[in-house]
N, C-alpha and C positions, 0 to 999 in steps of 0.2 A: 814644322819649324826647321829652318836651316841649321846645319851643324854649328855654325859660328854663334847663332843665337842660343842654342842649348848650352854651349860652353860658357858663355857669359852668365846665363841664368844659374848654372851650377856654381860658378866661381863666386857669385855674390849672394848666393842663397842664404848664407849665415851671417851676412853683414851686420855688424853691431849687435849680435845676439850675445847674451850673457854666457859665460863659461859654466858648464856643469861641473859638479865635483868629479865625475868620471873623466871628463876631459882634462881637468887639472891634474888628476892622478896620473893619467896617461902621459901628459906633458912632462911631469917630473920623472917618470920611469924612463921615457925615451931620452931625455936630456942626460940622465945619469948613466945611460948606456953609451953615451958619446955620439948619438946620431946628429947629423947636420940639420941646420934650421929648415932647409927646404924639405927634407924627408919627414921631419916632425910635422911641419905644417900640412903636408899632403896626408899624412896618417890621420891628422885631426880634422881634415877638410876645413882648415882655417887658412887665412892668408899669412904669408911670412911676416908681414908687419904686425898682425894681431898676435901671432905666436911669439914673436920677438918681444913685444910689449908685455905680454903676460909673463914670459920667462924673466924679464928684467924686474917686473914688479914682485915676483916671487923669489928673487935673488938667485936664479938658476944660471949656470953657465952652459951655453950651447956652443957646440964645436965652432961654428962659423962666427960666433960673437966674441970669441977670445982674442 
């Protein structure tokens, strides 16, 4: 598989999957530490959009959302 195909497969592998309690806990921890949205999304292997939506739903402030 070409590198560009692998990248896309990895990027959308978690598309529309429910958040686990561990992921939510990690999101809260990283947000409270002041990490930017992009870094949190990468740490969770989630899209920035998904991470932003979950943070907003949970009432969290993320550095790049302020």
